[in-house]
C-alpha positions in Angstrom: -0.4 0.0 -0.2 2.7 2.2 1.0 4.3 2.3 -2.7 0.8 3.6 -4.1 1.2 6.9 -2.3 4.2 6.7 -3.6 3.9 7.0 -6.8 0.7 8.7 -6.4 3.6 11.0 -5.5 5.8 10.5 -7.7 3.5 11.3 -10.2 2.7 14.1 -9.0 5.7 15.2 -8.4 6.8 15.1 -11.7 4.8 16.7 -13.7 2.9 19.5 -13.7 -0.6 18.4 -12.3 -2.5 20.7 -9.8 -2.3 19.9 -6.4 -5.5 19.6 -5.5 -5.5 17.0 -8.4 -3.0 14.8 -6.2 -4.9 15.4 -2.9 -8.1 14.0 -4.2 -6.2 10.8 -5.6 -5.0 10.7 -2.6 -7.8 11.4 -0.7 -9.9 7.8 -2.8 -6.5 6.2 -2.8 -6.9 6.8 1.7 -10.2 5.5 1.9 -11.1 9.3 2.8 -10.0 12.4 4.1 -8.3 11.9 7.3 -6.6 8.9 6.6 -4.9 11.1 3.4 -4.1 13.9 5.7 -2.0 11.4 7.7 -0.4 10.1 5.4 0.9 12.9 3.6 3.5 13.9 5.0 5.1 11.0 5.8 5.0 11.3 1.8 6.3 14.7 2.0 8.3 15.9 4.6 7.2 18.8 7.1 10.4 20.6 7.4 10.5 20.2 10.7 13.5 17.7 10.7 16.9 18.1 12.6 20.3 19.2 9.9 23.0 16.2 10.5 24.7 19.5 10.6 23.6 22.4 12.5 23.3 25.5 11.0 25.4 27.6 13.4 28.3 23.8 13.8 30.9 26.4 15.0 33.3 24.4 12.1 31.7 26.2 9.5 31.5 29.4 7.3 27.9 29.5 6.6 26.1 32.5 3.8 24.2 33.5 0.9 26.6 34.9 -1.4 25.7 35.9 -4.8 27.4 35.6 -8.3 26.7 36.5 -11.7 24.8 33.8 -14.0 24.4 33.8 -17.0 21.5 35.1 -17.6 21.4 37.6 -14.3 22.1 37.6 -10.8 22.1 33.7 -9.2 21.8 33.6 -5.5 23.6 30.7 -3.9 23.8 28.9 0.3 27.8 27.6 0.5 29.4 26.2 3.4 33.5 25.6 3.8 35.6 25.1 7.4 36.1 27.4 9.4 40.0 26.6 9.7 40.9 25.5 7.0 44.4 25.9 5.5 44.5 27.1 2.2 42.2 26.8 -1.8 39.8 24.0 -0.7 38.2 22.1 -4.0 34.7 23.1 -4.6 31.4 20.9 -5.2 28.4 22.0 -6.5 25.1 21.6 -5.1 22.0 20.9 -7.0 18.9 20.5 -5.6 15.0 18.8 -6.6 13.2 20.4 -8.2 11.3 22.8 -5.8 14.1 24.4 -5.2 16.8 24.7 -2.6 16.2 23.8 1.1 17.5 23.6 3.6 17.9 19.0 2.7 20.1 20.9 0.7 22.0 23.2 2.6 22.6 20.1 5.5 24.2 18.4 2.3 26.7 21.5 1.6 27.3 21.5 5.3 28.1 17.9 5.5 30.1 18.2 2.7 32.1 20.9 4.1 32.8 19.5 7.8 35.0 17.0 5.3 36.7 19.9 4.1 35.4 21.3 0.6 34.2 24.2 -0.1 30.1 23.7 -1.4 28.3 26.2 -4.1 24.4 24.6 -3.7 23.2 27.3 -6.2 19.0 28.5 -6.0 18.8 27.6 -9.3 15.0 29.3 -9.6 17.1 32.7 -8.7 16.8 34.5 -12.7 12.4 34.3 -11.5 12.7 35.5 -8.1 14.6 32.7 -6.4 12.8 29.8 -4.1 9.7 30.3 -2.9 8.4 29.0 0.8 5.3 27.3 -1.5 6.9 24.0 -2.7 4.1 23.7 -5.6 5.5 26.9 -7.0 8.8 26.8 -6.5 8.0 24.3 -9.0 6.1 26.2 -11.4 8.3 27.9 -11.1 11.1 26.2 -11.8 9.6 24.6 -14.8 8.8 27.9 -16.7 12.9 28.7 -17.2 14.3 26.8 -20.1 16.1 24.8 -20.0 19.3 25.9 -22.2 19.1 29.1 -19.8 19.0 26.1 -17.1 22.4 24.3 -18.3 24.1 27.8 -18.8 23.3 28.6 -16.1 24.9 25.9 -14.6 27.7 26.4 -16.6 28.3 30.2 -14.8 28.0 28.3 -11.3 30.3 26.1 -12.1 32.4 29.1 -13.1 32.3 30.7 -10.0 33.0 27.7 -7.3 36.2 27.3 -10.0 36.8 31.0 -9.1 35.4 31.2 -6.2 38.7 33.4 -3.4 39.1 30.3 -1.1 38.5 27.6 -4.5 42.0 26.1 -6.1 39.8 25.7 -9.0 38.5 21.6 -8.8 35.3 21.5 -9.3 33.0 18.2 -8.3 29.9 18.4 -8.8 26.5 16.1 -6.8 22.3 16.9 -7.3 19.7 15.1 -6.8 16.3 13.9 -8.3 16.0 17.1 -10.9 19.5 17.8 -10.1 21.3 14.4 -10.7 19.5 15.3 -14.1 21.0 17.6 -13.9 24.7 17.1 -13.0 24.2 14.4 -15.6 24.0 17.3 -18.1 26.9 19.6 -16.3 29.0 17.2 -17.3 28.2 16.8 -20.7 28.3 20.4 -21.2 31.0 21.8 -18.8 34.9 20.0 -20.3 36.1 21.4 -17.0 34.4 19.3 -14.0 36.4 16.6 -12.5 33.5 14.9 -10.8 30.2 14.0 -10.5 28.0 12.1 -8.0 23.9 12.4 -10.3 21.2 10.5 -7.5 18.6 9.1 -9.2 19.0 11.0 -11.8 17.3 11.5 -15.4 20.8 10.8 -17.9 21.3 12.5 -21.2 20.9 11.3 -24.8 24.0 12.8 -26.7 27.1 14.2 -25.9 28.0 11.6 -23.5 31.3 11.9 -25.6 32.2 15.2 -24.2 32.1 13.9 -20.6 35.8 14.2 -18.8 34.3 14.2 -14.8 34.8 11.0 -13.5 31.0 9.2 -13.0 29.3 8.8 -9.7 26.3 7.2 -10.4 23.5 6.6 -7.2 19.9 4.9 -8.6 17.5 3.4 -5.7 15.8 -0.6 -7.1 12.6 0.6 -7.6 12.6 4.0 -10.0 11.2 3.4 -13.4 10.7 6.1 -14.3 14.9 7.3 -14.0 16.2 3.2 -14.5 14.7 2.9 -17.8 17.2 5.2 -19.0 20.2 3.1 -17.5 21.2 0.5 -19.8 21.0 3.3 -22.5 23.7 4.9 -20.7 26.0 2.9 -19.8 26.1 1.9 -22.6 26.5 4.7 -24.5 28.8 5.8 -21.8 31.3 2.5 -22.1 30.9 2.4 -25.8 32.8 6.1 -25.2 35.8 4.6 -22.8 34.5 7.3 -20.5 34.9 6.7 -15.8 32.5 6.1 -14.5 30.6 3.1 -11.6 27.0 2.9 -10.9 25.4 1.7 -8.0 21.6 -0.1 -7.1 20.4 0.1 -4.0 17.2 -2.7 -3.6 14.2 -2.4 -2.1 14.9 1.3 -2.4 12.6 4.0 -4.1 13.7 7.9 -5.6 15.0 10.0 -3.4 15.6 7.1 -1.1 19.1 9.5 1.3 16.6 11.8 1.7 16.2 12.1 5.5 13.2 14.4 5.7 10.8 11.8 3.8 10.0 9.1 5.9 8.2 7.9 3.1 11.7 7.0 0.9 13.9 7.0 3.2 16.2 4.2 3.1 18.6 4.1 6.0 21.2 1.4 5.0 20.8 3.3 1.7 21.8 6.8 2.3 24.9 5.6 4.7 26.6 3.7 1.4 26.0 5.7 -1.2 26.9 9.2 1.2 30.8 7.0 2.1 30.8 6.3 -1.8 30.4 9.7 -2.8 33.3 11.2 0.1 34.8 8.5 -1.4 34.7 9.2 -5.0 35.2 12.8 -4.1 38.2 12.9 -2.5 39.6 10.7 -5.5 39.5 12.6 -7.8 39.8 16.2 -6.0 41.8 15.7 -3.7 
């Protein structure tokens, strides 16, 4: 039964389906308004979950920075170790399709405590920035031209490379929508050294241009995303690209997102994060 609810939510969150329509479907599937109201926070998360690395952690310096994107001013949440000596390798964190939120800021802090300059851009910046309303954020992101998104990601990678605290080495990590954009950035930004895509859609062309070493994490039960995996792997092999792929049996899309109990899988999240850190340490140190 839980899979049924998650499938309903996935159909909604990855499409232009209005929230009203999704809620009507959820009420019907749950057997009533009260049951649906109880299930909804389990699917979406409440936003009140504790961060793994607290926003005020004294080991870090954090804040919002602005930079010039390809289509206007961009903002990013930036975190770095407070007592770092010298310049650091930089990692760009690309959020999911509802914009930058506390979970992705926490991802940035997790990377910062590992000794990286972590830069988490708000990809909705060109149209006003991520709003509190998650559905509105989804609509705003969908309104931005794909080419503009690609150009702004390249500008973000350049910002990371040239940042005053950066040593010029740039990696990238993304989740869901952001996982797909990691793959796109690897195609379009030849200077990217390391890329980690969590359950991200796959590029259909330009794979021969990839220079970054790829680490690809996929959920075991994710039909929408996984239908393109075999073709991507085949193309990467044919092009002689450096990549590692892992599938995590029994998991759903967004298994790493610890703010959403309906799909979080602690075992897979822990293992994939260990592999992610090892990948970045190998490619960026």
